[in-house]
PADO-377023 format. One record per residue (C-alpha): residue number from 1; z, y, x. Coordinates in nm, 2 decimals. Each point is the difference from the previous one (the first is absolute). Layout:
% residues N
@seq: NUM	zz: Z	yy: Y	xx: X
...
END
This chain:
% residues 368
@seq: 1	zz: 7.78	yy: 18.73	xx: 8.36
@seq: 2	zz: 0.35	yy: 0.05	xx: -0.15
@seq: 3	zz: 0.23	yy: 0.03	xx: 0.30
@seq: 4	zz: 0.29	yy: 0.06	xx: -0.24
@seq: 5	zz: -0.03	yy: -0.36	xx: -0.12
@seq: 6	zz: 0.25	yy: -0.24	xx: 0.15
@seq: 7	zz: -0.15	yy: -0.34	xx: 0.10
@seq: 8	zz: 0.25	yy: -0.28	xx: -0.05
@seq: 9	zz: -0.13	yy: -0.27	xx: 0.23
@seq: 10	zz: 0.05	yy: -0.37	xx: -0.03
@seq: 11	zz: -0.11	yy: -0.25	xx: 0.27
@seq: 12	zz: -0.09	yy: -0.36	xx: -0.09
@seq: 13	zz: 0.04	yy: -0.15	xx: 0.34
@seq: 14	zz: 0.22	yy: 0.07	xx: 0.31
@seq: 15	zz: -0.21	yy: -0.13	xx: 0.29
@seq: 16	zz: -0.19	yy: 0.17	xx: 0.28
@seq: 17	zz: -0.26	yy: 0.17	xx: -0.21
@seq: 18	zz: 0.28	yy: 0.14	xx: -0.22
@seq: 19	zz: 0.15	yy: 0.17	xx: 0.31
@seq: 20	zz: -0.33	yy: 0.16	xx: 0.07
@seq: 21	zz: -0.02	yy: 0.13	xx: -0.36
@seq: 22	zz: 0.36	yy: 0.13	xx: 0.02
@seq: 23	zz: -0.09	yy: 0.19	xx: 0.32
@seq: 24	zz: -0.32	yy: 0.15	xx: -0.16
@seq: 25	zz: 0.19	yy: 0.12	xx: -0.31
@seq: 26	zz: 0.28	yy: 0.15	xx: 0.21
@seq: 27	zz: -0.25	yy: 0.17	xx: 0.23
@seq: 28	zz: -0.19	yy: 0.19	xx: -0.27
@seq: 29	zz: 0.22	yy: 0.30	xx: 0.02
@seq: 30	zz: -0.07	yy: 0.04	xx: 0.37
@seq: 31	zz: -0.38	yy: 0.01	xx: -0.05
@seq: 32	zz: -0.05	yy: 0.19	xx: -0.32
@seq: 33	zz: 0.15	yy: 0.32	xx: -0.13
@seq: 34	zz: -0.01	yy: -0.11	xx: -0.37
@seq: 35	zz: 0.10	yy: -0.35	xx: -0.09
@seq: 36	zz: 0.19	yy: -0.15	xx: -0.30
@seq: 37	zz: 0.37	yy: -0.07	xx: 0.03
@seq: 38	zz: 0.04	yy: -0.37	xx: 0.08
@seq: 39	zz: 0.30	yy: -0.20	xx: -0.10
@seq: 40	zz: 0.03	yy: -0.35	xx: 0.14
@seq: 41	zz: 0.13	yy: -0.17	xx: -0.31
@seq: 42	zz: -0.02	yy: -0.38	xx: 0.05
@seq: 43	zz: -0.12	yy: -0.27	xx: 0.23
@seq: 44	zz: -0.05	yy: -0.36	xx: -0.12
@seq: 45	zz: -0.03	yy: -0.32	xx: 0.21
@seq: 46	zz: 0.07	yy: -0.36	xx: -0.07
@seq: 47	zz: 0.27	yy: -0.02	xx: 0.27
@seq: 48	zz: 0.31	yy: 0.21	xx: -0.08
@seq: 49	zz: 0.09	yy: 0.07	xx: 0.36
@seq: 50	zz: -0.35	yy: 0.11	xx: 0.08
@seq: 51	zz: -0.02	yy: 0.25	xx: -0.29
@seq: 52	zz: 0.35	yy: 0.13	xx: 0.06
@seq: 53	zz: -0.07	yy: 0.06	xx: 0.37
@seq: 54	zz: -0.32	yy: 0.17	xx: -0.08
@seq: 55	zz: 0.16	yy: 0.23	xx: -0.26
@seq: 56	zz: 0.28	yy: 0.09	xx: 0.25
@seq: 57	zz: -0.24	yy: 0.06	xx: 0.29
@seq: 58	zz: -0.25	yy: 0.22	xx: -0.19
@seq: 59	zz: 0.21	yy: 0.18	xx: -0.26
@seq: 60	zz: -0.08	yy: -0.18	xx: -0.32
@seq: 61	zz: 0.26	yy: 0.04	xx: -0.28
@seq: 62	zz: -0.02	yy: -0.36	xx: -0.12
@seq: 63	zz: -0.09	yy: -0.34	xx: 0.13
@seq: 64	zz: -0.10	yy: -0.20	xx: -0.31
@seq: 65	zz: -0.12	yy: -0.33	xx: -0.13
@seq: 66	zz: -0.34	yy: -0.02	xx: -0.17
@seq: 67	zz: 0.16	yy: -0.01	xx: -0.34
@seq: 68	zz: 0.20	yy: 0.32	xx: 0.06
@seq: 69	zz: -0.28	yy: 0.17	xx: 0.19
@seq: 70	zz: -0.25	yy: -0.03	xx: -0.29
@seq: 71	zz: 0.27	yy: 0.13	xx: -0.25
@seq: 72	zz: 0.07	yy: 0.31	xx: 0.22
@seq: 73	zz: -0.13	yy: 0.28	xx: -0.21
@seq: 74	zz: 0.05	yy: 0.26	xx: 0.27
@seq: 75	zz: -0.29	yy: -0.14	xx: 0.21
@seq: 76	zz: -0.33	yy: 0.18	xx: -0.05
@seq: 77	zz: -0.17	yy: -0.11	xx: 0.32
@seq: 78	zz: -0.03	yy: -0.37	xx: 0.09
@seq: 79	zz: -0.11	yy: -0.12	xx: 0.35
@seq: 80	zz: -0.12	yy: -0.37	xx: -0.02
@seq: 81	zz: 0.07	yy: -0.13	xx: 0.35
@seq: 82	zz: 0.10	yy: -0.36	xx: -0.04
@seq: 83	zz: -0.19	yy: -0.32	xx: 0.08
@seq: 84	zz: -0.37	yy: -0.02	xx: -0.10
@seq: 85	zz: 0.05	yy: -0.26	xx: -0.27
@seq: 86	zz: 0.23	yy: 0.23	xx: -0.20
@seq: 87	zz: -0.21	yy: 0.32	xx: 0.01
@seq: 88	zz: -0.17	yy: -0.07	xx: -0.34
@seq: 89	zz: 0.33	yy: -0.09	xx: -0.18
@seq: 90	zz: 0.18	yy: 0.30	xx: 0.14
@seq: 91	zz: -0.29	yy: 0.23	xx: -0.11
@seq: 92	zz: 0.02	yy: -0.14	xx: -0.35
@seq: 93	zz: 0.38	yy: 0.06	xx: -0.01
@seq: 94	zz: -0.02	yy: 0.35	xx: 0.16
@seq: 95	zz: -0.26	yy: 0.10	xx: -0.27
@seq: 96	zz: 0.25	yy: -0.11	xx: -0.26
@seq: 97	zz: 0.27	yy: 0.23	xx: 0.13
@seq: 98	zz: 0.02	yy: 0.30	xx: -0.24
@seq: 99	zz: 0.03	yy: 0.28	xx: 0.24
@seq: 100	zz: -0.23	yy: -0.11	xx: 0.29
@seq: 101	zz: -0.28	yy: 0.24	xx: 0.08
@seq: 102	zz: -0.08	yy: -0.10	xx: 0.36
@seq: 103	zz: -0.07	yy: -0.35	xx: 0.13
@seq: 104	zz: -0.09	yy: -0.06	xx: 0.37
@seq: 105	zz: -0.14	yy: -0.36	xx: 0.03
@seq: 106	zz: -0.02	yy: -0.16	xx: 0.34
@seq: 107	zz: -0.31	yy: -0.21	xx: 0.07
@seq: 108	zz: -0.11	yy: -0.25	xx: -0.10
@seq: 109	zz: 0.03	yy: 0.10	xx: -0.36
@seq: 110	zz: 0.03	yy: -0.36	xx: -0.12
@seq: 111	zz: -0.01	yy: -0.36	xx: 0.12
@seq: 112	zz: -0.24	yy: -0.19	xx: -0.23
@seq: 113	zz: -0.32	yy: 0.02	xx: -0.20
@seq: 114	zz: 0.19	yy: -0.02	xx: -0.33
@seq: 115	zz: 0.23	yy: 0.29	xx: 0.10
@seq: 116	zz: -0.31	yy: 0.20	xx: 0.11
@seq: 117	zz: -0.16	yy: -0.05	xx: -0.34
@seq: 118	zz: 0.32	yy: 0.10	xx: -0.18
@seq: 119	zz: 0.03	yy: 0.30	xx: 0.22
@seq: 120	zz: -0.35	yy: 0.12	xx: -0.10
@seq: 121	zz: 0.11	yy: -0.02	xx: -0.37
@seq: 122	zz: 0.33	yy: 0.17	xx: 0.09
@seq: 123	zz: -0.20	yy: 0.29	xx: 0.16
@seq: 124	zz: -0.16	yy: 0.08	xx: -0.34
@seq: 125	zz: 0.34	yy: 0.05	xx: -0.16
@seq: 126	zz: 0.19	yy: 0.19	xx: 0.27
@seq: 127	zz: 0.12	yy: 0.34	xx: -0.13
@seq: 128	zz: -0.19	yy: 0.28	xx: 0.15
@seq: 129	zz: 0.32	yy: 0.17	xx: 0.11
@seq: 130	zz: 0.09	yy: -0.30	xx: 0.23
@seq: 131	zz: -0.13	yy: 0.04	xx: 0.36
@seq: 132	zz: -0.06	yy: -0.32	xx: 0.19
@seq: 133	zz: -0.09	yy: 0.01	xx: 0.37
@seq: 134	zz: -0.07	yy: -0.30	xx: 0.21
@seq: 135	zz: 0.13	yy: -0.03	xx: 0.36
@seq: 136	zz: -0.32	yy: 0.04	xx: 0.20
@seq: 137	zz: 0.15	yy: 0.26	xx: 0.23
@seq: 138	zz: -0.28	yy: -0.02	xx: 0.25
@seq: 139	zz: -0.21	yy: 0.21	xx: -0.23
@seq: 140	zz: 0.24	yy: 0.29	xx: 0.07
@seq: 141	zz: -0.04	yy: -0.02	xx: 0.38
@seq: 142	zz: -0.13	yy: 0.34	xx: 0.10
@seq: 143	zz: -0.30	yy: -0.12	xx: 0.19
@seq: 144	zz: -0.10	yy: -0.25	xx: -0.27
@seq: 145	zz: 0.03	yy: 0.28	xx: -0.26
@seq: 146	zz: -0.23	yy: 0.22	xx: 0.21
@seq: 147	zz: -0.24	yy: -0.29	xx: 0.07
@seq: 148	zz: -0.02	yy: -0.09	xx: -0.37
@seq: 149	zz: -0.08	yy: 0.36	xx: -0.10
@seq: 150	zz: -0.27	yy: 0.02	xx: 0.28
@seq: 151	zz: -0.15	yy: -0.33	xx: -0.12
@seq: 152	zz: -0.02	yy: 0.12	xx: -0.36
@seq: 153	zz: -0.17	yy: 0.32	xx: 0.11
@seq: 154	zz: -0.32	yy: -0.21	xx: 0.03
@seq: 155	zz: -0.08	yy: 0.12	xx: 0.35
@seq: 156	zz: -0.04	yy: -0.36	xx: 0.13
@seq: 157	zz: -0.21	yy: -0.11	xx: -0.30
@seq: 158	zz: 0.01	yy: -0.34	xx: -0.16
@seq: 159	zz: 0.21	yy: -0.28	xx: 0.16
@seq: 160	zz: -0.19	yy: -0.29	xx: 0.16
@seq: 161	zz: 0.27	yy: -0.22	xx: 0.15
@seq: 162	zz: 0.37	yy: 0.02	xx: 0.08
@seq: 163	zz: 0.29	yy: -0.18	xx: 0.17
@seq: 164	zz: 0.38	yy: 0.03	xx: -0.05
@seq: 165	zz: 0.27	yy: -0.17	xx: 0.19
@seq: 166	zz: 0.38	yy: -0.01	xx: -0.06
@seq: 167	zz: 0.16	yy: -0.20	xx: 0.28
@seq: 168	zz: 0.34	yy: -0.07	xx: 0.15
@seq: 169	zz: 0.14	yy: -0.30	xx: 0.19
@seq: 170	zz: 0.36	yy: -0.03	xx: -0.10
@seq: 171	zz: -0.05	yy: -0.34	xx: -0.18
@seq: 172	zz: -0.09	yy: -0.16	xx: 0.33
@seq: 173	zz: 0.37	yy: -0.02	xx: 0.06
@seq: 174	zz: 0.18	yy: -0.28	xx: -0.18
@seq: 175	zz: 0.32	yy: 0.20	xx: -0.02
@seq: 176	zz: -0.19	yy: 0.27	xx: -0.19
@seq: 177	zz: -0.15	yy: -0.25	xx: -0.24
@seq: 178	zz: 0.34	yy: -0.15	xx: -0.06
@seq: 179	zz: 0.14	yy: 0.33	xx: -0.12
@seq: 180	zz: -0.29	yy: 0.06	xx: -0.23
@seq: 181	zz: -0.05	yy: -0.32	xx: -0.19
@seq: 182	zz: -0.05	yy: 0.19	xx: -0.33
@seq: 183	zz: -0.31	yy: 0.16	xx: 0.15
@seq: 184	zz: -0.16	yy: -0.34	xx: 0.07
@seq: 185	zz: -0.05	yy: -0.09	xx: -0.36
@seq: 186	zz: -0.36	yy: -0.10	xx: -0.12
@seq: 187	zz: -0.25	yy: 0.27	xx: -0.06
@seq: 188	zz: -0.03	yy: 0.22	xx: -0.20
@seq: 189	zz: 0.38	yy: 0.04	xx: -0.01
@seq: 190	zz: 0.03	yy: -0.02	xx: 0.38
@seq: 191	zz: -0.20	yy: -0.03	xx: 0.31
@seq: 192	zz: -0.17	yy: 0.24	xx: 0.23
@seq: 193	zz: -0.27	yy: 0.12	xx: -0.24
@seq: 194	zz: 0.26	yy: 0.08	xx: -0.28
@seq: 195	zz: 0.25	yy: 0.16	xx: 0.24
@seq: 196	zz: -0.22	yy: 0.18	xx: 0.25
@seq: 197	zz: -0.35	yy: -0.03	xx: -0.13
@seq: 198	zz: 0.09	yy: 0.16	xx: -0.33
@seq: 199	zz: 0.04	yy: 0.33	xx: 0.19
@seq: 200	zz: -0.34	yy: -0.05	xx: 0.15
@seq: 201	zz: -0.15	yy: -0.08	xx: -0.34
@seq: 202	zz: 0.16	yy: 0.31	xx: -0.14
@seq: 203	zz: -0.17	yy: 0.21	xx: 0.27
@seq: 204	zz: -0.34	yy: -0.16	xx: -0.06
@seq: 205	zz: 0.04	yy: 0.06	xx: -0.37
@seq: 206	zz: 0.08	yy: 0.36	xx: 0.06
@seq: 207	zz: -0.30	yy: 0.05	xx: 0.22
@seq: 208	zz: -0.25	yy: -0.23	xx: -0.17
@seq: 209	zz: 0.11	yy: -0.02	xx: -0.36
@seq: 210	zz: 0.15	yy: -0.26	xx: -0.24
@seq: 211	zz: -0.32	yy: -0.21	xx: -0.04
@seq: 212	zz: 0.04	yy: -0.18	xx: 0.34
@seq: 213	zz: -0.08	yy: -0.37	xx: -0.04
@seq: 214	zz: 0.14	yy: -0.28	xx: 0.21
@seq: 215	zz: -0.25	yy: -0.26	xx: 0.12
@seq: 216	zz: 0.18	yy: -0.22	xx: 0.25
@seq: 217	zz: 0.34	yy: -0.06	xx: 0.17
@seq: 218	zz: 0.13	yy: -0.21	xx: 0.28
@seq: 219	zz: 0.33	yy: -0.04	xx: 0.18
@seq: 220	zz: 0.14	yy: -0.11	xx: 0.33
@seq: 221	zz: 0.33	yy: -0.06	xx: 0.18
@seq: 222	zz: 0.20	yy: -0.32	xx: -0.06
@seq: 223	zz: 0.37	yy: -0.05	xx: 0.07
@seq: 224	zz: 0.21	yy: -0.30	xx: -0.11
@seq: 225	zz: 0.26	yy: 0.22	xx: -0.17
@seq: 226	zz: -0.26	yy: 0.21	xx: -0.20
@seq: 227	zz: -0.15	yy: -0.14	xx: -0.32
@seq: 228	zz: -0.37	yy: -0.06	xx: 0.03
@seq: 229	zz: -0.07	yy: 0.22	xx: -0.30
@seq: 230	zz: 0.17	yy: 0.30	xx: 0.16
@seq: 231	zz: -0.26	yy: 0.18	xx: 0.20
@seq: 232	zz: 0.11	yy: 0.13	xx: 0.34
@seq: 233	zz: -0.35	yy: 0.14	xx: 0.07
@seq: 234	zz: -0.26	yy: 0.05	xx: -0.26
@seq: 235	zz: -0.34	yy: 0.17	xx: -0.02
@seq: 236	zz: -0.20	yy: 0.09	xx: -0.30
@seq: 237	zz: -0.36	yy: 0.11	xx: -0.05
@seq: 238	zz: -0.06	yy: 0.28	xx: -0.25
@seq: 239	zz: -0.30	yy: 0.15	xx: -0.17
@seq: 240	zz: -0.03	yy: 0.33	xx: -0.18
@seq: 241	zz: -0.27	yy: -0.04	xx: -0.27
@seq: 242	zz: -0.10	yy: 0.37	xx: -0.06
@seq: 243	zz: -0.06	yy: 0.09	xx: 0.37
@seq: 244	zz: -0.07	yy: -0.36	xx: 0.10
@seq: 245	zz: 0.24	yy: 0.05	xx: 0.29
@seq: 246	zz: 0.16	yy: -0.31	xx: 0.15
@seq: 247	zz: 0.28	yy: -0.06	xx: 0.24
@seq: 248	zz: 0.32	yy: -0.19	xx: 0.10
@seq: 249	zz: 0.37	yy: 0.05	xx: -0.03
@seq: 250	zz: 0.24	yy: -0.21	xx: 0.21
@seq: 251	zz: 0.38	yy: -0.02	xx: -0.01
@seq: 252	zz: 0.21	yy: -0.17	xx: 0.26
@seq: 253	zz: 0.36	yy: -0.07	xx: 0.07
@seq: 254	zz: -0.08	yy: -0.19	xx: 0.33
@seq: 255	zz: -0.22	yy: 0.24	xx: 0.20
@seq: 256	zz: 0.18	yy: 0.03	xx: 0.33
@seq: 257	zz: 0.03	yy: 0.33	xx: 0.17
@seq: 258	zz: -0.13	yy: 0.22	xx: -0.29
@seq: 259	zz: 0.33	yy: 0.15	xx: -0.10
@seq: 260	zz: -0.05	yy: 0.13	xx: -0.36
@seq: 261	zz: -0.37	yy: 0.08	xx: -0.01
@seq: 262	zz: -0.20	yy: 0.14	xx: -0.29
@seq: 263	zz: -0.36	yy: 0.06	xx: 0.10
@seq: 264	zz: -0.29	yy: 0.11	xx: -0.22
@seq: 265	zz: -0.37	yy: 0.04	xx: 0.08
@seq: 266	zz: -0.25	yy: 0.12	xx: -0.25
@seq: 267	zz: -0.37	yy: 0.01	xx: 0.08
@seq: 268	zz: -0.24	yy: 0.20	xx: -0.21
@seq: 269	zz: -0.35	yy: 0.13	xx: -0.02
@seq: 270	zz: 0.07	yy: 0.33	xx: 0.18
@seq: 271	zz: 0.28	yy: -0.11	xx: 0.23
@seq: 272	zz: 0.34	yy: -0.18	xx: 0.02
@seq: 273	zz: 0.37	yy: 0.06	xx: -0.03
@seq: 274	zz: 0.28	yy: -0.17	xx: 0.19
@seq: 275	zz: 0.38	yy: 0.01	xx: -0.03
@seq: 276	zz: 0.27	yy: -0.20	xx: 0.19
@seq: 277	zz: 0.38	yy: 0.01	xx: -0.05
@seq: 278	zz: 0.03	yy: -0.03	xx: 0.38
@seq: 279	zz: -0.13	yy: 0.36	xx: 0.01
@seq: 280	zz: 0.13	yy: 0.12	xx: -0.33
@seq: 281	zz: -0.03	yy: 0.37	xx: 0.09
@seq: 282	zz: -0.38	yy: 0.00	xx: -0.05
@seq: 283	zz: -0.30	yy: -0.17	xx: -0.15
@seq: 284	zz: -0.35	yy: 0.01	xx: 0.14
@seq: 285	zz: -0.35	yy: 0.03	xx: -0.14
@seq: 286	zz: -0.35	yy: -0.01	xx: 0.13
@seq: 287	zz: -0.30	yy: 0.18	xx: -0.15
@seq: 288	zz: -0.36	yy: -0.12	xx: 0.06
@seq: 289	zz: -0.12	yy: 0.35	xx: -0.05
@seq: 290	zz: 0.19	yy: 0.13	xx: 0.30
@seq: 291	zz: 0.03	yy: -0.32	xx: 0.20
@seq: 292	zz: 0.37	yy: 0.09	xx: 0.08
@seq: 293	zz: 0.34	yy: -0.14	xx: -0.06
@seq: 294	zz: 0.26	yy: 0.23	xx: -0.14
@seq: 295	zz: 0.37	yy: -0.07	xx: 0.04
@seq: 296	zz: 0.18	yy: 0.17	xx: -0.29
@seq: 297	zz: 0.36	yy: 0.05	xx: 0.10
@seq: 298	zz: 0.23	yy: 0.02	xx: -0.30
@seq: 299	zz: 0.36	yy: 0.13	xx: 0.01
@seq: 300	zz: 0.23	yy: 0.04	xx: -0.29
@seq: 301	zz: -0.26	yy: 0.08	xx: -0.27
@seq: 302	zz: 0.22	yy: -0.04	xx: -0.30
@seq: 303	zz: 0.01	yy: 0.24	xx: -0.29
@seq: 304	zz: 0.21	yy: 0.19	xx: -0.06
@seq: 305	zz: 0.01	yy: 0.09	xx: 0.37
@seq: 306	zz: 0.31	yy: -0.15	xx: 0.18
@seq: 307	zz: 0.15	yy: 0.16	xx: 0.30
@seq: 308	zz: 0.22	yy: -0.30	xx: 0.08
@seq: 309	zz: 0.00	yy: -0.11	xx: 0.27
@seq: 310	zz: -0.32	yy: 0.20	xx: 0.08
@seq: 311	zz: -0.36	yy: 0.02	xx: -0.10
@seq: 312	zz: -0.14	yy: -0.17	xx: 0.31
@seq: 313	zz: 0.22	yy: -0.31	xx: -0.01
@seq: 314	zz: -0.22	yy: -0.31	xx: -0.02
@seq: 315	zz: 0.03	yy: -0.19	xx: -0.33
@seq: 316	zz: 0.20	yy: -0.32	xx: -0.03
@seq: 317	zz: 0.08	yy: -0.27	xx: -0.25
@seq: 318	zz: 0.32	yy: 0.15	xx: -0.12
@seq: 319	zz: -0.15	yy: 0.35	xx: -0.04
@seq: 320	zz: -0.27	yy: -0.14	xx: -0.22
@seq: 321	zz: 0.27	yy: -0.18	xx: -0.20
@seq: 322	zz: 0.19	yy: 0.33	xx: -0.05
@seq: 323	zz: -0.31	yy: 0.17	xx: -0.14
@seq: 324	zz: -0.06	yy: -0.30	xx: -0.22
@seq: 325	zz: 0.34	yy: 0.06	xx: -0.16
@seq: 326	zz: -0.07	yy: 0.37	xx: -0.03
@seq: 327	zz: -0.32	yy: -0.08	xx: -0.17
@seq: 328	zz: 0.16	yy: -0.26	xx: -0.23
@seq: 329	zz: 0.28	yy: 0.23	xx: -0.12
@seq: 330	zz: -0.19	yy: 0.33	xx: -0.02
@seq: 331	zz: -0.37	yy: -0.07	xx: -0.03
@seq: 332	zz: -0.05	yy: 0.32	xx: 0.20
@seq: 333	zz: -0.30	yy: -0.09	xx: 0.22
@seq: 334	zz: -0.33	yy: -0.01	xx: -0.19
@seq: 335	zz: -0.21	yy: -0.08	xx: 0.31
@seq: 336	zz: 0.15	yy: -0.33	xx: 0.08
@seq: 337	zz: -0.09	yy: -0.35	xx: -0.12
@seq: 338	zz: 0.28	yy: -0.14	xx: -0.22
@seq: 339	zz: 0.03	yy: -0.38	xx: -0.01
@seq: 340	zz: 0.09	yy: -0.05	xx: -0.37
@seq: 341	zz: 0.04	yy: -0.33	xx: -0.18
@seq: 342	zz: -0.37	yy: -0.02	xx: -0.07
@seq: 343	zz: -0.06	yy: 0.02	xx: 0.38
@seq: 344	zz: 0.27	yy: -0.26	xx: 0.06
@seq: 345	zz: -0.17	yy: -0.24	xx: -0.24
@seq: 346	zz: -0.34	yy: 0.06	xx: 0.16
@seq: 347	zz: 0.17	yy: -0.11	xx: 0.33
@seq: 348	zz: 0.18	yy: -0.29	xx: -0.16
@seq: 349	zz: -0.33	yy: -0.13	xx: -0.14
@seq: 350	zz: -0.14	yy: -0.03	xx: 0.35
@seq: 351	zz: 0.32	yy: -0.15	xx: 0.13
@seq: 352	zz: 0.00	yy: -0.26	xx: -0.27
@seq: 353	zz: -0.37	yy: -0.08	xx: 0.05
@seq: 354	zz: 0.08	yy: -0.04	xx: 0.37
@seq: 355	zz: 0.26	yy: -0.26	xx: -0.08
@seq: 356	zz: -0.25	yy: -0.20	xx: -0.21
@seq: 357	zz: -0.26	yy: 0.01	xx: 0.28
@seq: 358	zz: 0.26	yy: -0.11	xx: 0.26
@seq: 359	zz: 0.09	yy: -0.30	xx: -0.22
@seq: 360	zz: -0.37	yy: -0.10	xx: 0.01
@seq: 361	zz: -0.01	yy: 0.06	xx: 0.37
@seq: 362	zz: 0.30	yy: -0.23	xx: 0.06
@seq: 363	zz: -0.15	yy: -0.27	xx: -0.22
@seq: 364	zz: -0.33	yy: 0.00	xx: 0.18
@seq: 365	zz: 0.18	yy: -0.01	xx: 0.34
@seq: 366	zz: 0.23	yy: -0.29	xx: -0.11
@seq: 367	zz: -0.30	yy: -0.21	xx: -0.11
@seq: 368	zz: -0.17	yy: 0.02	xx: 0.34
END
């Protein structure tokens, strides 16, 4: 880690997720004793007023058009935070910038099968000095990090079956849907599985490996103002060929009363493991050998040790995002799972296959 290096940051996007990234970057110095100097160089958005307001609010030196942004030679770290359907193009353009050494790519990494194939080819030619990290911040939640390390210790044995849910209910409200029309595009560019389920797929790939196979998908939830090919709820069945474990993953925008829920259950030969974001301060496991449940309480377990705000504060979404940025810019945490571009593409394969299965499901339903 070279803390003397100045990171000249450029944002492609000025929406809600961009605000969260700005917060995380500005917060690094409060949590970690040694971090690079960060200069907020430029923010780019299609709408001039939006990028100018963002630049003014969060201390960026410039608010630029795409043309000017990609010609800005000061930028050495690009955050790709725009709509899903421009992620691939923005990655291509960021890689062509002469001084860029860091690229943070929000999920999904791309929006079509053609882009996915091109991205695999691109991966082979990316310079080794360029660090690409994909925005699966749930992997940096303290309890998830601890649960993943415990799972990989092998104490629970081989997996048998699993279930993962990522639910919220905001899209039940028409006013909410009206404000987020760009999120209602057809899968795999939009829909619940691409937007929410991709985080769940990322978690399952981290726990179970990149060979997960998708067997079936279905969807539910129908509103007159939502395209039929944009899934509001979708469920997929998955199979892991080496362990022969099977399970389900469901993603929902219309589950009333759930808040923002991520829930994982893994059942194995010697016990099981459970995590829920409703109780983010711990995960639980059961061992057949002892016949007992253990609640593993996790505080701020990040390395290097942070004393802000204190070691016993329960982890939250923004805290995991802060550490994701620290990991991205320094690489200074060898015990954590890093969602690189290869991981992002493994997730994208399953998101894309889900879209194909959902198309078949809708066709069968329409013919009844």
